[in-house]
Backbone bond lengths (Angstrom), bond angles and torsions (degrees), N, CA, C in turn:
res aa  C-N    CA-C-N  psi(-1)  N-CA   C-N-CA  omega(-1)  CA-C   N-CA-C  phi
1 M - - - 1.443 - - 1.568 111.07 -
2 P 1.398 113.92 116.53 1.447 117.45 178.74 1.521 114.17 -60.33
3 N 1.344 113.24 136.34 1.514 117.40 -179.09 1.529 115.22 -55.09
4 R 1.327 116.62 -31.10 1.437 119.47 -177.29 1.536 109.90 -73.72
5 A 1.338 118.23 -12.30 1.449 119.34 177.81 1.527 113.02 -87.39
6 I 1.399 114.83 -19.08 1.471 117.69 -172.65 1.541 113.60 -61.02
7 P 1.415 120.11 -43.51 1.435 117.55 177.91 1.550 112.32 -56.00
8 Y 1.280 118.81 -40.99 1.421 121.79 -177.28 1.612 110.00 -68.44
9 L 1.274 112.39 -39.77 1.516 115.96 178.26 1.510 108.72 -69.63
10 K 1.284 119.24 -32.33 1.487 120.32 -179.31 1.603 106.22 -68.06
11 A 1.257 118.91 -37.61 1.519 121.32 178.79 1.535 107.97 -65.23
12 V 1.306 118.53 -38.15 1.460 121.58 179.07 1.637 106.23 -67.72
13 V 1.263 117.18 -46.31 1.452 117.85 -178.55 1.580 113.65 -62.25
14 H 1.400 113.02 -41.10 1.462 117.90 174.54 1.561 109.94 -57.14
15 A 1.310 115.84 -44.45 1.502 119.39 -178.81 1.480 110.92 -63.28
16 L 1.263 118.63 -44.65 1.459 126.51 -179.23 1.591 108.91 -62.26
17 C 1.312 116.36 -42.91 1.455 119.97 -179.03 1.474 114.20 -71.77
18 L 1.383 116.67 -27.48 1.453 120.93 175.35 1.425 114.73 -84.17
19 L 1.374 115.81 -13.22 1.514 118.12 -176.48 1.502 114.21 -57.07
20 P 1.329 120.03 -45.08 1.438 122.61 -179.03 1.542 111.41 -55.94
21 A 1.341 116.96 -42.99 1.510 122.61 -177.81 1.511 107.44 -66.80
22 L 1.333 116.71 -42.71 1.476 120.95 178.36 1.510 112.71 -66.94
23 M 1.288 117.47 -32.97 1.443 119.20 174.72 1.492 111.76 -66.67
24 L 1.354 115.90 -40.83 1.455 120.12 177.80 1.549 109.52 -64.39
25 L 1.260 121.55 -40.18 1.437 126.39 178.07 1.474 108.77 -63.21
26 R 1.327 119.21 -44.78 1.435 120.52 176.85 1.523 115.93 -62.24
27 M 1.338 116.07 -38.09 1.485 122.04 176.98 1.553 108.44 -65.06
28 Y 1.371 116.95 -31.61 1.475 117.14 -179.59 1.569 108.94 -74.10
29 F 1.307 118.77 -45.81 1.451 124.83 -173.68 1.515 112.07 -71.82
30 N 1.368 118.31 -33.14 1.426 118.50 -178.89 1.543 114.76 -93.16
31 G 1.357 113.71 1.29 1.472 120.45 174.58 1.477 117.08 87.66
32 T 1.387 117.68 -5.18 1.522 114.70 -177.63 1.539 110.27 -73.46
33 L 1.306 119.70 -22.66 1.472 118.22 178.12 1.556 110.07 -65.68
34 A 1.351 115.86 -37.89 1.462 119.11 178.32 1.540 112.85 -66.06
35 L 1.308 119.31 -17.60 1.395 125.33 178.99 1.564 111.94 -78.91
36 E 1.338 115.90 -18.86 1.478 119.28 176.69 1.526 109.95 -60.47
37 A 1.320 117.41 150.15 1.395 121.78 -179.89 1.528 112.22 -60.40
38 D 1.306 115.81 -38.40 1.478 123.60 177.14 1.484 109.04 -140.61
39 P 1.330 119.95 89.73 1.470 126.28 -174.41 1.485 112.33 -53.74
40 V 1.374 118.20 -47.29 1.373 125.37 -179.06 1.525 112.68 -59.73
41 N 1.354 114.22 -46.14 1.472 119.11 178.08 1.513 111.39 -63.78
42 Y 1.380 116.28 -36.66 1.437 122.79 177.17 1.537 110.71 -59.25
43 I 1.339 116.72 -49.34 1.470 123.69 -178.26 1.587 108.90 -63.32
44 T 1.315 115.78 -36.81 1.455 120.41 -179.16 1.443 108.35 -62.79
45 H 1.319 117.49 -55.22 1.550 122.28 -178.04 1.474 112.05 -63.20
46 F 1.372 115.75 -42.22 1.439 120.79 -176.96 1.545 112.03 -59.76
47 T 1.381 117.52 -48.80 1.432 122.97 -177.81 1.551 110.51 -70.20
48 G 1.366 113.51 -40.93 1.454 116.76 179.58 1.537 114.89 -66.16
49 N 1.403 114.21 -37.91 1.496 119.16 174.69 1.502 113.34 -61.27
50 W 1.385 114.49 -45.34 1.412 116.95 179.71 1.522 116.19 -68.36
51 A 1.339 114.23 -31.44 1.507 120.51 175.99 1.539 110.14 -63.15
52 L 1.390 113.96 -40.20 1.501 117.44 178.43 1.546 113.58 -67.44
53 W 1.395 112.87 -44.56 1.423 116.44 -174.86 1.552 111.18 -72.16
54 M 1.307 116.68 -28.63 1.525 119.18 174.86 1.513 106.05 -69.62
55 L 1.274 119.13 -42.08 1.526 121.56 -178.09 1.514 108.63 -64.39
56 L 1.307 117.63 -44.45 1.495 119.47 -178.68 1.552 108.18 -66.93
57 G 1.346 117.97 -35.31 1.413 122.44 177.17 1.463 113.85 -58.64
58 S 1.392 117.24 -46.79 1.425 122.68 175.35 1.492 114.71 -62.72
59 L 1.301 114.21 -37.37 1.532 118.08 178.16 1.502 114.59 -72.22
60 A 1.371 116.60 -24.20 1.435 120.52 -178.84 1.507 112.00 -75.98
61 I 1.391 116.53 -19.23 1.464 118.99 -173.30 1.604 113.11 -65.27
62 T 1.381 113.05 -39.89 1.465 115.10 -178.66 1.523 113.88 -64.25
63 P 1.379 120.61 -45.61 1.448 119.24 178.77 1.506 111.46 -66.17
64 L 1.318 117.36 -36.45 1.435 120.36 177.76 1.511 115.52 -58.14
65 R 1.346 113.61 -46.14 1.454 115.80 -178.75 1.538 113.56 -76.72
66 R 1.329 117.91 -17.93 1.447 121.87 173.23 1.503 111.60 -78.35
67 L 1.385 117.08 -33.51 1.439 119.64 -179.59 1.474 112.79 -79.90
68 W 1.360 115.12 -31.86 1.488 121.22 -179.66 1.505 110.75 -129.55
69 A 1.312 117.12 104.11 1.479 122.76 -175.58 1.484 114.24 -55.00
70 G 1.365 114.70 -29.59 1.454 121.13 -177.73 1.534 112.43 -69.97
71 L 1.345 116.41 -10.89 1.432 120.72 178.20 1.524 114.81 -100.22
72 S 1.332 114.23 14.82 1.479 116.42 -175.43 1.473 114.29 -64.53
73 W 1.380 114.84 -19.33 1.500 117.60 -179.24 1.560 109.30 -69.15
74 M 1.309 116.88 -16.82 1.527 119.76 -177.78 1.538 111.36 -64.83
75 I 1.397 117.42 -22.44 1.484 118.37 178.31 1.455 113.87 -57.91
76 K 1.338 118.21 -21.20 1.506 121.71 -179.78 1.473 110.99 -72.46
77 F 1.331 119.40 -13.86 1.492 120.64 -176.20 1.604 110.54 -108.10
78 R 1.379 117.51 -2.01 1.397 118.64 -176.81 1.509 113.07 -63.76
79 R 1.366 116.16 -46.50 1.469 119.89 -176.62 1.550 108.08 -64.01
80 M 1.338 116.64 -42.38 1.445 121.92 -177.36 1.521 112.69 -56.98
81 I 1.368 112.07 -50.01 1.446 118.35 -177.81 1.513 110.48 -68.02
82 G 1.280 118.94 -33.43 1.433 122.40 176.99 1.508 113.13 -67.08
83 L 1.320 116.78 -37.03 1.415 121.09 173.60 1.551 112.76 -65.31
84 Y 1.325 115.30 -37.52 1.465 116.09 175.92 1.557 110.68 -69.97
85 A 1.325 119.52 -27.82 1.422 119.08 169.95 1.514 115.01 -61.26
86 F 1.290 115.61 -37.92 1.496 126.53 176.49 1.570 106.54 -64.88
87 F 1.389 114.21 -44.60 1.454 119.59 -178.68 1.539 112.77 -59.41
88 Y 1.328 116.86 -43.30 1.478 122.90 -175.80 1.543 104.87 -78.55
89 A 1.293 120.72 -34.70 1.457 121.48 177.12 1.495 109.84 -64.52
90 S 1.326 116.44 -35.88 1.546 122.13 178.44 1.547 110.22 -68.11
91 L 1.373 114.49 -41.65 1.459 117.26 175.08 1.585 111.88 -62.11
92 H 1.257 114.87 -37.42 1.452 122.25 175.95 1.540 110.97 -61.02
93 L 1.271 115.01 -47.20 1.463 121.83 175.52 1.583 108.96 -61.73
94 L 1.226 117.98 -49.90 1.438 121.25 -176.54 1.573 109.08 -64.63
95 T 1.257 119.64 -29.54 1.520 119.46 172.34 1.475 110.08 -57.37
96 Y 1.278 116.74 -46.56 1.523 122.55 178.04 1.554 110.99 -60.94
97 V 1.367 114.22 -48.48 1.475 115.03 -175.81 1.573 111.95 -69.81
98 L 1.281 115.05 -44.18 1.466 116.76 -171.23 1.560 115.10 -87.49
99 L 1.363 114.99 -24.80 1.457 117.48 -175.40 1.534 115.92 -115.04
100 F 1.357 114.04 -26.60 1.512 117.20 -178.72 1.530 111.24 -95.85
101 S 1.328 120.13 -33.44 1.412 119.49 -166.94 1.529 114.89 -91.73
102 G 1.273 116.50 2.29 1.491 118.83 178.19 1.496 115.68 94.22
103 Y 1.336 114.16 10.16 1.507 117.05 -179.67 1.486 111.92 -59.85
104 D 1.317 118.94 129.74 1.401 126.10 -179.30 1.552 112.08 -81.26
105 V 1.347 116.81 82.00 1.432 120.34 -178.53 1.516 114.15 -63.14
106 P 1.339 121.52 -45.69 1.487 121.10 174.31 1.506 113.59 -53.64
107 A 1.319 117.45 -46.56 1.500 119.21 175.77 1.474 114.61 -57.58
108 A 1.347 117.50 -44.86 1.418 122.57 179.91 1.549 111.42 -64.35
109 V 1.316 119.75 -40.79 1.443 123.89 176.36 1.504 110.56 -66.58
110 A 1.334 117.96 -43.34 1.457 120.80 178.62 1.481 112.16 -62.90
111 G 1.340 117.40 -38.30 1.471 122.84 177.58 1.539 111.28 -63.55
112 L 1.293 115.37 -40.38 1.506 118.64 179.01 1.505 109.33 -66.56
113 R 1.339 116.29 -43.13 1.513 116.45 -178.50 1.512 111.31 -68.24
114 A 1.306 117.46 -23.04 1.519 120.85 179.61 1.539 109.55 -88.18
115 G 1.389 118.72 -0.81 1.432 120.65 177.20 1.509 112.65 95.95
116 H 1.350 119.38 -0.06 1.443 121.43 -179.19 1.495 109.18 -89.85
117 L 1.380 113.26 91.03 1.477 118.17 -172.73 1.490 116.27 -69.71
118 V 1.321 115.12 -17.92 1.518 117.68 -179.64 1.523 111.49 -90.87
119 E 1.326 117.18 -2.09 1.572 117.67 -175.78 1.512 108.29 -59.65
120 P 1.341 123.77 -43.60 1.491 119.41 177.48 1.547 112.87 -50.05
121 W 1.382 111.68 -47.24 1.524 115.64 -177.85 1.497 108.63 -69.17
122 T 1.370 121.56 -33.65 1.405 122.14 178.06 1.551 111.18 -62.19
123 Q 1.306 114.63 -44.43 1.475 120.10 175.92 1.543 113.32 -61.41
124 F 1.294 113.87 -39.33 1.509 119.86 174.27 1.475 113.90 -58.49
125 M 1.368 115.73 -43.87 1.454 118.58 -175.63 1.461 111.52 -69.13
126 K 1.374 114.70 -26.65 1.491 117.91 176.19 1.522 114.28 -64.36
127 I 1.309 115.61 -34.35 1.452 120.55 -176.32 1.569 110.69 -93.16
128 W 1.349 115.97 -14.05 1.478 120.15 -176.20 1.527 114.39 -48.66
129 P 1.368 116.86 -47.91 1.493 115.15 178.23 1.489 115.24 -58.16
130 T 1.321 117.91 -40.16 1.412 120.54 179.06 1.576 111.83 -64.39
131 M 1.295 113.83 -43.80 1.457 121.09 176.28 1.564 111.42 -59.04
132 L 1.292 113.81 -42.44 1.503 118.58 -178.63 1.522 108.73 -66.27
133 D 1.305 116.36 -41.08 1.459 122.26 177.34 1.537 110.08 -62.02
134 D 1.309 117.89 -43.98 1.486 121.10 177.56 1.525 108.99 -62.58
135 L 1.300 118.18 -42.15 1.472 122.09 -179.99 1.524 111.53 -59.65
136 K 1.318 117.11 -38.79 1.469 120.11 -178.32 1.504 111.40 -72.85
137 K 1.392 114.47 -32.39 1.519 116.59 -172.35 1.497 111.50 -88.70
138 R 1.393 117.47 -36.76 1.462 118.58 -170.22 1.493 112.87 -103.13
139 K 1.322 116.28 118.83 1.528 119.52 -175.61 1.479 108.76 -71.56
140 F 1.335 122.39 -29.97 1.364 121.29 -178.75 1.501 113.20 -64.69
141 I 1.372 117.61 -31.86 1.461 122.61 176.85 1.574 108.06 -71.57
142 Q 1.350 117.12 -40.76 1.435 119.55 177.40 1.498 113.10 -57.52
143 V 1.294 120.12 -47.23 1.502 120.70 -175.71 1.491 109.21 -75.42
144 G 1.399 118.28 -33.96 1.406 120.40 176.34 1.528 112.07 -64.34
145 L 1.295 117.04 -41.78 1.475 118.56 177.69 1.536 113.38 -66.78
146 A 1.371 113.10 -34.46 1.472 117.72 176.35 1.540 111.80 -63.44
147 A 1.326 114.84 -39.32 1.466 121.25 179.23 1.515 108.37 -67.70
148 W 1.335 118.03 -44.67 1.456 117.40 178.06 1.536 115.34 -62.94
149 T 1.355 114.54 -37.01 1.448 119.87 176.69 1.532 112.93 -60.58
150 I 1.306 113.56 -42.84 1.496 118.67 178.32 1.582 106.66 -60.04
151 L 1.351 114.39 -49.04 1.496 116.37 -177.35 1.524 110.53 -63.91
152 L 1.283 120.05 -29.69 1.474 124.94 175.01 1.500 108.38 -62.51
153 V 1.345 117.41 -49.59 1.471 120.33 -177.93 1.611 107.69 -63.44
154 L 1.279 116.83 -40.99 1.488 118.38 -177.59 1.584 107.60 -66.83
155 A 1.262 116.52 -41.34 1.508 117.91 -179.37 1.538 110.78 -64.96
156 V 1.306 116.26 -39.39 1.530 119.77 177.11 1.471 113.38 -64.44
157 T 1.350 113.80 -36.66 1.503 116.35 -176.44 1.542 113.22 -96.71
158 S 1.366 117.52 10.22 1.423 119.00 -178.50 1.500 114.82 -76.97
159 P 1.319 124.95 -28.99 1.440 120.18 176.77 1.532 116.63 -57.39
160 Q 1.384 115.06 151.42 1.437 118.42 -176.93 1.572 114.76 -61.62
161 R 1.351 115.26 -35.50 1.426 119.90 179.18 1.547 111.51 -62.26
162 V 1.319 114.29 -34.72 1.470 114.58 175.55 1.454 115.08 -74.52
163 L 1.346 117.61 -31.25 1.500 124.82 173.53 1.597 106.86 -59.18
164 R 1.323 115.91 -46.08 1.446 120.03 -175.73 1.528 109.41 -69.15
165 A 1.326 116.81 -40.81 1.462 119.51 176.74 1.519 113.45 -61.21
166 M 1.361 116.98 -45.32 1.416 121.70 -177.42 1.527 114.63 -74.35
167 G 1.348 115.86 -31.51 1.464 118.96 -171.99 1.478 110.18 93.94
168 G 1.278 115.11 139.59 1.508 120.80 -171.35 1.586 112.95 -55.92
169 K 1.344 113.51 -41.02 1.501 114.77 -174.99 1.483 110.28 -69.70
170 N 1.357 118.01 -45.41 1.451 121.76 -178.88 1.482 108.57 -63.41
171 W 1.352 119.53 -42.75 1.447 121.84 179.11 1.530 108.28 -61.86
172 A 1.281 119.72 -43.49 1.465 120.86 -179.91 1.522 111.40 -57.87
173 R 1.337 114.71 -45.01 1.444 120.08 -177.11 1.533 112.23 -62.70
174 V 1.284 116.63 -40.78 1.456 120.87 176.30 1.497 113.96 -64.62
175 H 1.340 115.45 -40.52 1.444 121.98 -176.37 1.570 112.03 -79.78
176 R 1.299 118.34 -11.44 1.469 116.93 169.81 1.528 109.33 -69.12
177 L 1.297 122.16 -15.90 1.448 123.62 178.35 1.495 113.21 -66.21
178 V 1.349 114.64 -9.02 1.401 116.33 176.23 1.534 114.17 -61.89
179 Y 1.375 115.66 -28.42 1.418 117.26 176.46 1.486 111.11 -71.68
180 L 1.337 119.39 -35.44 1.421 122.46 175.50 1.553 111.23 -63.99
181 A 1.386 113.65 -37.57 1.491 117.22 176.37 1.471 110.20 -62.57
182 G 1.322 117.04 -42.58 1.483 117.91 178.49 1.517 112.90 -63.12
183 A 1.294 119.59 -40.33 1.452 124.55 -177.39 1.571 106.10 -67.73
184 L 1.259 120.05 -42.63 1.471 123.12 177.64 1.512 111.29 -67.31
185 A 1.288 118.49 -36.35 1.417 120.41 173.28 1.509 115.67 -60.99
186 C 1.340 113.81 -41.44 1.439 119.44 178.85 1.507 110.39 -67.79
187 V 1.336 119.34 -40.27 1.428 123.06 177.78 1.573 108.91 -62.99
188 H 1.343 114.73 -44.07 1.455 120.39 174.86 1.574 112.57 -54.01
189 Y 1.341 116.07 -45.51 1.421 120.97 177.04 1.451 112.04 -60.11
190 W 1.376 120.29 -53.46 1.427 122.80 177.61 1.474 113.77 -52.99
191 W 1.297 119.23 -46.16 1.463 123.78 -177.79 1.553 111.69 -73.01
192 L 1.349 118.32 -22.64 1.407 123.98 -179.45 1.575 113.06 -73.99
193 V 1.313 115.44 -41.98 1.454 121.61 -173.89 1.581 107.20 -79.41
194 K 1.337 113.58 163.56 1.387 118.16 -178.26 1.511 112.32 -72.41
195 T 1.343 117.28 159.90 1.446 121.51 -179.34 1.487 109.88 -62.71
196 G 1.300 116.86 130.43 1.489 121.89 179.19 1.498 114.66 101.76
197 V 1.339 112.34 -16.72 1.527 116.64 179.23 1.523 106.95 -81.43
198 R 1.321 116.89 128.54 1.437 124.60 -176.59 1.493 113.89 -103.78
199 T 1.276 120.31 6.75 1.485 125.57 -171.45 1.519 110.23 -50.89
200 P 1.351 118.74 -43.29 1.489 119.03 -176.69 1.497 118.66 -66.40
201 W 1.341 115.16 -4.43 1.502 115.41 -175.94 1.569 109.86 -66.77
202 K 1.334 120.06 -25.35 1.442 118.31 -176.94 1.513 111.77 -67.58
203 V 1.354 116.15 -51.21 1.460 118.05 177.00 1.503 115.74 -65.29
204 T 1.349 113.18 -31.17 1.468 115.73 175.67 1.489 112.84 -66.36
205 A 1.320 116.45 -41.10 1.474 122.42 179.29 1.496 112.04 -62.01
206 V 1.346 115.30 -42.92 1.460 120.79 179.93 1.535 110.51 -64.67
207 L 1.344 114.70 -44.05 1.511 118.17 177.66 1.548 110.49 -63.17
208 A 1.301 117.49 -39.51 1.432 120.06 178.38 1.463 111.80 -60.83
209 V 1.303 119.99 -45.55 1.465 124.29 177.66 1.553 108.94 -57.30
210 L 1.385 115.29 -49.30 1.443 119.09 -174.55 1.550 109.55 -63.20
211 L 1.342 115.74 -37.92 1.475 116.98 177.88 1.481 110.54 -66.79
212 L 1.331 120.73 -43.06 1.471 122.53 178.93 1.522 109.77 -60.14
213 V 1.289 119.20 -42.51 1.423 121.94 -179.87 1.514 108.72 -64.58
214 R 1.286 121.24 -41.49 1.492 126.62 178.48 1.564 104.96 -60.91
215 V 1.276 121.07 -48.52 1.440 121.26 -179.23 1.519 110.59 -65.06
216 G 1.300 119.30 -38.70 1.449 121.84 178.24 1.528 113.03 -64.86
217 F 1.360 117.25 -37.48 1.471 119.85 171.52 1.494 111.47 -63.92
218 A 1.323 119.89 -42.84 1.474 122.95 -179.33 1.492 111.78 -63.58
219 V 1.311 118.36 -43.19 1.414 122.99 179.84 1.523 110.91 -67.72
220 G 1.337 116.33 -40.97 1.491 117.40 176.72 1.491 115.22 -67.11
221 K 1.271 115.20 -32.38 1.529 120.48 174.61 1.462 110.29 -68.71
222 R 1.344 117.99 -40.51 1.528 119.46 179.85 1.528 109.54 -66.81
223 L 1.348 117.73 -42.27 1.453 119.68 -179.02 1.549 110.85 -65.02
224 K 1.349 114.27 -40.69 1.509 116.83 179.87 1.529 109.85 -63.59
225 T 1.378 116.43 -36.37 1.481 116.78 -176.72 1.529 108.39 -71.66
226 R 1.372 120.20 -36.00 1.368 121.67 178.29 1.522 114.06 -65.20
227 S 1.362 114.55 -37.73 1.476 118.98 178.21 1.478 110.89 -67.36
228 V 1.355 117.11 -36.63 1.483 118.45 -179.60 1.543 107.45 -68.96
229 V 1.311 119.29 -42.24 1.426 121.64 179.34 1.506 112.40 -61.01
230 A 1.367 115.59 -42.13 1.454 122.09 -179.70 1.563 110.28 -65.49
231 A 1.307 113.22 -36.62 1.466 115.01 -178.75 1.527 111.32 -72.95
C-alpha cells in the first residue's frame, strides 16, 4: 500500500466507523427508532454490538499483518478502530446513564439553556444512588463497567507522546489489557441477554480465535528464541 494512499484510506475508514452512529441518528430523526418494540433496548444492543465488533476488528489487525506481510500497512488503522470501539462503548454506557437510570435529560437541557452549567451534574447526582445500587446488584454491569474502564485507559494512553513518556515495554504491557477488555465485554454480553439466548456466541468465538492466535505467536516466538540460544 503506497504511503500517499493512507490518508485517503483513513478518511474512508473514519466514514465507515461513523456510519453506524449516523444510521442510529437517522432512525431517531425519521421516526423509525420509535417504531421498535423497545427503542432503548435497541439502542443498548446496537451500540454494544458495534463496540464489540470494532474492538475485535482492531484486535484482528495484528495477526493479519503477521500472517500476510503485504497487509503490514493495516497497523496504521489499529489505533483508530480501537478508539472507535471506545466511542461506541461510551455510547453504550451513556444509554444506561441517560435512558435507563432515570436521568432527567429535559431538566438538564433546560438548565443549560438557562445558564445553569452545573445542572447536568446535579441531575446525575440525583440518580447516582440508584446507579450505585444497580452496580452492586447486577454482575453484568460490573463486568461491563470494568471493560469500559480498561478501554478508557487504553484510549488515554494511545497517543504517541504518551507512548514515548511511558516507554515502549510499559506501554505494550498496558495495551495487552485489550484482550481482557474483550473477554469482559463478552461476559457482559452473555449476562445481559436473557437465559437461552445464544446471540453472543459469534463475538465470543471470534475473540477465542484471536486469543488462540495470539498464544500461538507467543509460543512460536519463545521456541524460536530458545533454538537461537541453543545454537
